[in-house]
Steps between C-alpha positions, in 0.01 A plus 500: 500500500419877455293499824787344692734765364262772607486355852884492519518864390242601758684319774818675410337842525358418844842380627663819370258713710569307819696666774854382569585387853818655643659299775748662741686366809470753774702508827432736783699586811346756736474633851196706442376682820134447564473835660633690205235767404697764310570362147652801325798417283760615255705303249865437536694708253649257237850515358515756210554215243176324620283817516335443170146571372438114511611491861271786593207332326545193716528719813142626399376135483638447861335812613172386359527173693599678820200736468266202501657410835446844657863639436535862389790653305638793695612817326843490669705282721452738787125405499549122457517219753611233259751458218421266207767347277462321167731296278434297189690300236433304184742228365461338160568123520517369143476126439513273197216277388443266201229611257337257266472637151402384147609650168153453349180681606220253479228703676277388786379143511319250714676171573374208708667644802402861482533830325835648402629799293825622342565863583717732286764714670762702318738237361323200638185299554397391856285195571241535769270233624154572641371150593579228744780340305688618194461305175774555253557310172838577345394339163203736472634819663870492419802450743488662834816662631605672818680822561639668806336835594554734787215581738506720814396502861499827691580483863366798691572607863320770690586604856311755713609607847326716761714649786445755763662843458743389779607191295291233679430223246127429491415331167709324232336322212656327197303389192653262245340418172613308181301528184522517116371858494773741391339826617574588861247786507233250392547268808621748765139604607439137593836459670432806715158382592644157592746677739214642708256208479391418864716781641694468718466130478683222690863581559765272363267288284511479126174472310379474146271784377309464183350795316339532162615739230200639313488426120570864407811494728656191326 
């Protein structure tokens, strides 16, 4: 029994170190000229309310991806051939779920259908099952109840545009992602990378881009 418990603990540590896959839906529209050689650019000036340190940090992420594609940030608009725009948003979508709970903590146990554990959280215990099929005996472990809890999905939208200085629209990409991760700065590097994956890409076609967040970024 002790050996099995050690194996379970080791498996939990391995899973906690695995990278998380971030899936985004990317849609591109472009009329990218094949003969375009000069790729100097400046960013569009955002509205004063949007010109935050967070916004500028995401501009730096866009600059990093553009540099990989041979673009250069010009010192002024007079020396640029292109203008790059960026917009982003995060919307919290709370939803209700039923959570199984038990007033008595019985500790981990092995039943005929797998391994289970009661976890303590402030004000409640949570039942988690680790095997193929949960085994629960109300006579041995007490009555199981259910409570309603609030969880959150975060919908994120990133849009990057590239136009000529004369206003000709050349590239327009939108990245949509929904995840349980609350921190936008945590996932924004992957969203920006997704926007330029396969640049310029096939115009008018949506695609799914999957990137991994490293363990230290989770």
